[in-house]
C-alpha positions in Angstrom: -92.7 -63.3 -9.0 -91.8 -64.4 -5.4 -88.1 -64.3 -6.3 -88.5 -60.8 -7.7 -90.4 -59.6 -4.6 -87.7 -61.0 -2.3 -85.0 -59.2 -4.2 -86.9 -56.0 -4.0 -87.4 -56.5 -0.2 -83.8 -57.3 0.2 -82.7 -54.1 -1.5 -85.1 -52.1 0.7 -83.7 -53.6 3.9 -80.1 -53.0 2.7 -81.0 -49.4 1.9 -82.6 -48.8 5.3 -79.6 -50.4 7.0 -77.2 -48.1 5.1 -79.2 -45.0 5.8 -79.3 -45.8 9.5 -75.5 -46.4 9.6 -74.9 -43.2 7.7 -77.0 -41.1 10.1 -75.3 -42.7 13.0 -71.9 -41.9 11.6 -73.0 -38.3 10.9 -74.3 -38.0 14.4 -71.1 -39.3 15.9 -69.1 -36.9 13.7 -71.2 -34.0 14.9 -70.9 -35.0 18.5 -67.2 -35.2 18.1 -67.0 -31.8 16.6 -69.2 -30.4 19.3 -66.9 -31.9 21.9 -63.9 -30.3 20.2 -65.6 -26.9 20.4 -66.4 -27.4 24.1 -62.8 -28.3 24.8 -61.6 -25.3 22.8 -64.0 -23.1 24.7 -62.7 -24.5 28.0 -59.2 -23.6 26.9 -60.2 -20.0 26.1 -61.8 -19.7 29.5 -58.6 -20.8 31.2 -56.2 -18.5 29.3 -58.3 -15.4 28.8 -60.9 -15.2 31.6 -61.6 -11.5 31.0 -63.5 -12.4 27.9 -65.7 -15.1 29.5 -68.8 -14.5 31.7 -67.4 -16.9 34.3 -64.4 -14.7 35.0 -64.1 -12.6 38.2 -62.9 -9.1 37.7 -61.0 -7.4 40.6 -62.4 -4.1 41.9 -59.8 -1.8 43.4 -61.1 0.0 46.5 -59.7 2.4 49.0 -59.1 0.6 52.3 -57.0 3.0 54.4 -55.6 6.5 54.6 -52.3 6.9 56.3 -50.8 10.3 57.5 -47.3 11.1 58.5 -45.6 12.0 60.8 -47.6 10.0 63.3 -46.2 11.9 66.2 -44.3 15.2 66.2 -43.5 18.1 68.5 -43.6 21.7 67.2 -42.5 25.1 68.5 -45.1 27.8 68.9 -45.3 29.9 65.7 -43.7 27.2 63.6 -45.3 25.0 60.9 -45.4 21.3 60.3 -46.1 19.6 56.9 -48.3 16.5 57.2 -48.7 14.1 54.3 -51.6 11.7 53.4 -51.3 8.5 51.5 -54.2 6.5 50.1 -53.8 2.7 50.4 -55.9 0.5 48.0 -57.0 -3.1 48.1 -54.5 -4.2 45.5 -51.6 -2.9 47.5 -51.0 0.3 45.5 -50.7 3.7 47.1 -51.2 7.3 46.1 -50.2 10.6 47.6 -53.5 12.5 48.4 -52.1 15.2 50.7 -53.7 18.0 48.7 -57.0 16.1 48.2 -58.0 15.1 51.7 -60.0 17.1 54.3 -57.7 17.9 57.2 -59.1 18.4 60.7 -57.6 19.2 64.1 -59.4 18.7 67.4 -57.6 21.7 68.9 -58.7 25.2 67.9 -55.2 26.3 68.7 -53.9 24.3 65.8 -54.8 25.3 62.2 -54.3 22.8 59.4 -54.4 24.2 55.9 -55.9 22.4 52.9 -52.3 21.5 52.0 -51.7 19.7 55.3 -49.6 22.4 56.9 -50.2 22.7 60.6 -49.6 25.9 62.5 -49.1 25.6 66.3 -50.5 28.6 68.2 -51.0 27.4 71.8 -49.3 25.1 74.2 -50.8 21.6 74.4 -51.5 18.8 71.9 -53.8 18.2 69.0 -54.9 15.1 67.1 -54.7 15.6 63.3 -56.9 13.5 61.0 -57.4 13.3 57.2 -60.5 12.1 55.4 -60.5 11.0 51.8 -63.4 9.4 49.9 -65.2 8.7 53.2 -62.2 7.0 54.8 -60.7 8.8 57.9 -57.1 8.1 58.9 -55.9 7.3 62.4 -55.0 10.4 64.3 -51.5 11.8 64.3 -50.3 13.5 67.5 -49.0 17.1 67.4 -47.5 18.4 70.6 -46.9 22.1 70.9 -44.0 23.2 73.0 -42.5 26.6 74.1 -39.8 28.0 71.8 -37.3 27.7 74.6 -37.6 24.0 74.6 -35.3 22.2 72.2 -36.5 19.3 70.1 -34.7 16.0 69.7 -35.2 14.1 66.5 -35.4 10.3 66.9 -34.5 8.2 63.9 -33.7 4.5 63.4 -30.0 5.3 63.4 -29.2 8.5 65.4 -30.6 11.2 67.5 -29.8 14.8 66.5 -30.5 17.9 68.6 -31.6 21.3 67.5 -28.7 23.7 66.8 -28.8 27.4 66.6 -26.8 29.4 64.1 -28.1 32.9 64.9 -30.6 34.1 67.5 -33.1 34.7 64.7 -32.8 31.4 62.8 -33.0 27.8 64.2 -31.9 24.9 62.0 -33.1 21.4 62.8 -31.0 18.5 61.4 -32.9 15.3 60.7 -32.5 12.2 58.4 -35.1 10.7 56.1 -35.6 7.8 58.4 -37.3 10.0 61.0 -40.1 8.3 62.9 -41.0 10.9 65.6 -39.9 14.0 67.4 -40.2 14.4 71.2 -39.5 17.4 73.4 -36.6 17.4 75.7 -35.0 19.9 78.1 -31.6 18.2 78.3 -30.3 19.2 74.8 -29.3 22.4 73.2 -31.8 25.2 74.0 -33.0 27.4 71.2 -32.1 31.1 71.7 -34.9 32.4 69.5 -36.5 35.6 71.0 -39.6 35.2 73.0 -40.9 38.5 71.7 -41.0 40.2 68.3 -37.8 42.1 67.9 -38.9 45.7 67.4 -35.7 46.5 65.4 -35.9 43.6 62.9 -39.5 42.5 63.1 -38.3 38.9 63.6 -40.2 36.4 65.8 -39.1 32.7 65.5 -39.7 31.6 61.9 -41.7 34.8 61.2 -40.7 38.3 60.2 -42.8 41.4 59.7 -42.9 43.9 56.9 -44.9 47.0 56.2 -46.2 47.8 52.7 -43.8 50.5 51.6 -44.4 52.1 48.2 -42.8 55.1 46.4 -45.7 57.2 47.6 -45.3 56.2 51.2 -46.2 53.3 53.6 -49.7 52.1 52.9 -52.1 52.5 55.8 -55.6 51.0 55.8 -58.0 50.0 58.6 -55.9 46.9 59.0 -56.8 43.5 60.5 -53.6 43.0 62.6 -52.7 46.5 63.7 -55.6 48.3 65.2 -53.4 51.0 66.8 -51.2 52.3 64.0 -53.6 51.3 61.2 -50.9 50.0 59.0 -50.9 47.0 56.7 -48.7 44.5 58.4 -47.4 41.5 56.4 -46.5 38.4 58.5 -43.9 36.5 56.5 -42.8 32.9 57.0 -39.1 31.9 56.5 -40.2 28.4 55.6 -43.0 29.4 53.1 -42.6 28.1 49.6 -44.1 28.7 46.1 -47.1 26.3 45.7 -48.2 24.3 42.7 -51.5 25.6 41.1 -53.3 22.6 42.7 -51.9 23.5 46.1 -53.0 27.1 45.7 -56.5 26.0 44.8 -56.7 23.8 47.8 -55.6 26.6 50.1 -58.0 29.1 48.6 -60.9 26.7 49.0 -60.2 26.2 52.7 -59.5 29.9 53.5 -62.5 32.0 54.5 -61.2 35.5 54.0 -63.5 36.2 51.0 -66.6 35.3 53.1 -66.3 38.5 55.2 -68.4 41.4 53.9 -66.8 44.5 52.4 -67.3 47.6 54.6 -66.4 51.0 53.2 -64.6 53.1 55.9 -63.8 56.2 53.9 -60.2 56.4 55.1 -58.1 59.5 54.1 -54.4 59.9 54.1 -52.9 60.6 57.5 -49.6 61.5 59.1 -47.4 60.0 61.8 -44.3 61.0 63.8 -41.2 58.9 64.1 -41.1 55.6 62.3 -44.2 53.7 61.2 -42.8 50.6 62.8 -42.8 52.4 66.2 -46.6 52.8 65.9 -47.4 49.1 65.3 -48.8 47.1 68.2 -46.3 44.3 68.3 -47.9 42.7 71.4 -51.1 42.2 69.6 -49.5 40.8 66.5 -47.4 38.4 68.5 -50.6 37.1 70.2 -52.2 36.6 66.8 -49.1 34.6 65.6 -49.3 32.5 68.9 -53.0 31.9 68.4 -53.9 33.8 71.6 -55.8 36.5 69.6 -57.6 36.7 66.3 -57.1 39.4 63.6 -59.9 41.9 63.2 -62.4 41.2 60.4 -61.3 42.8 57.1 -63.2 45.9 56.0 -61.8 47.3 52.8 -59.7 45.8 50.0 -56.4 46.4 51.7 -57.5 44.5 54.7 -58.7 41.5 52.6 -55.3 41.4 50.8 -53.5 41.7 54.1 -55.4 38.9 55.7 -55.1 36.5 52.8 -51.4 37.2 52.6 -50.9 36.4 56.3 -53.1 33.3 56.2 -51.1 31.9 53.2 -47.7 32.6 54.8 -48.8 31.0 58.1 -49.9 28.0 56.1 -46.5 27.7 54.4 -47.4 29.3 51.1 -45.4 32.3 49.7 -47.6 35.2 48.9 -47.3 38.8 47.7 -49.3 41.9 48.5 -50.3 43.8 45.3 -51.2 47.5 45.2 -52.7 48.9 42.0 -54.0 52.3 40.7 -57.1 52.4 38.6 -58.7 55.0 36.3 -62.3 54.9 35.1 -63.7 53.4 38.3 -67.5 53.7 38.2 -68.3 53.4 42.0 -71.3 51.0 41.5 -72.2 51.1 45.2 -72.2 55.0 45.4 -69.6 55.2 48.1 -68.3 58.5 46.7 -65.1 56.8 45.5 -63.5 58.8 42.6 -62.8 57.5 39.2 -59.1 57.5 39.9 -58.8 55.1 42.9 -56.6 52.4 44.4 -57.1 48.7 45.0 -55.3 45.8 46.7 -55.1 42.1 45.9 -52.6 39.2 46.2 -50.2 37.3 44.0 -48.8 33.7 44.1 -45.8 32.5 42.1 -47.0 28.9 41.3 -44.3 26.4 40.2 -46.3 25.2 37.2 -48.5 28.1 36.0 -46.5 31.1 36.8 -47.7 34.3 38.6 -51.4 34.1 39.7 -53.3 37.2 40.9 -56.0 36.6 43.4 -58.7 39.2 44.4 -60.3 38.0 47.7 -62.3 41.1 48.5 -65.8 40.2 49.7 -69.1 41.9 48.7 -71.0 44.5 50.8 -73.2 43.0 53.5 -76.8 42.5 52.3 -75.8 42.7 48.6 -76.7 39.7 46.4 -73.9 37.6 45.2 -72.2 34.2 45.3 -71.1 32.6 48.6 -67.5 32.6 47.5 -65.7 35.7 46.3 -62.3 34.3 45.3 -61.4 35.8 42.0 -58.5 35.6 39.6 -57.5 38.6 37.5 -55.1 39.2 34.6 -53.3 42.3 35.9 -51.3 44.5 33.6 -50.8 48.2 33.2 -53.1 49.7 30.6 -55.5 46.7 30.8 -59.0 46.5 32.1 -59.3 45.1 35.6 -62.0 42.4 35.2 -62.1 39.7 38.0 -63.3 36.2 37.2 -64.7 33.8 39.9 -62.2 31.0 40.6 -65.0 28.8 42.0 -68.0 29.6 39.9 -71.5 29.0 41.4 -74.7 28.2 39.6 -77.0 31.2 39.1 -74.2 33.8 39.2 -72.1 35.2 36.3 -68.5 34.2 36.8 -67.3 37.4 35.2 -67.4 40.4 37.6 -67.8 44.1 36.7 -65.0 46.0 35.0 -63.3 48.1 37.7 -61.5 50.4 35.3 -58.1 50.4 33.7 -54.8 49.6 35.6 -52.5 52.6 35.5 -49.8 51.4 38.0 -49.1 48.3 40.0 -46.6 47.1 42.6 -46.0 43.5 43.7 -44.6 43.5 47.3 -43.4 40.1 48.6 -42.2 40.8 52.1 -42.6 44.5 52.8 -40.0 46.4 54.7 -39.2 46.8 58.4 -37.0 49.7 59.4 -35.6 49.5 55.8 
């Protein structure tokens, strides 16, 4: 009996020992497997950190806005293109010229939404650009008299202004230009100091009257308060904009914010040439920034002012005259059903010809704060403007003004034919 009990106890002890050893082995095996997983996880963390919570993602932020040129001299009545570049924390850059807010500290210098500066008075101005809350360091724009020649300084050679004709000055420069400074020791420009009454030319600008088959158009006018003609100020350096550039310009221009004032003009007569009745002294002062155009009253004035604002900002623009039938005269001005209207057109490089109606609304009348409208203009088609910058609470589609019976797109106008 004792022997049997001992055998049973021995088997129990062996069984316990075996079970303990097996558990220990299993535990070791599990620990080893766990360690392997940890090692594998460590490897994943090293090779693909973007999938691990311990990785650090890089956030790209705007750190600086740079504008060029940093220093430039400009003849009165000329224009200067500034460019803006956004510099980011990862070293990348982006051209944001048409997305920044441009500002000049001199009221005699106007900077359009496209970065084109127009010099109107002698002196200097500091130009800044702001983008996403970051403002650039100021660029220096020095305005000099048109009789002072400019020398372009580059890293390799200095080139002076040359004159091919009294009406056109050509400046030669290289792409390595760093700055331009005024000098009186080089070739002097022979551009006229006054508007040439025979040609209408003044520096980089030339004048034109709106000449149609039915005669030269005369409205109240913003620029010629003596002869009451629509005077187009054209810029030799103006270019067709992209659609984005056009939008930026229209957003910054304020012509549409003036109220419409019906003046009830009737056809008139004049002796001699129409050009002989235009007050060139006043127009020259406006170009030079020494005077401001009169506020627009009727549609022809609005179209005239937007045209001249665009050209002086370096954007090519056309004055458009149309005839309408079926006009309903919603404001009871006594305008007949067969009437005329004026607007502007821009030949964009990416979206073709864009018609813009910038006429404001009568003072005291309810309406949106911006009256910039686009229209699909075609003979035989209804003239229905649509707000280019819609505002909450206002219908973006304006009233039907009637059907277009005739239209003329006038790019420069004519001066003494």
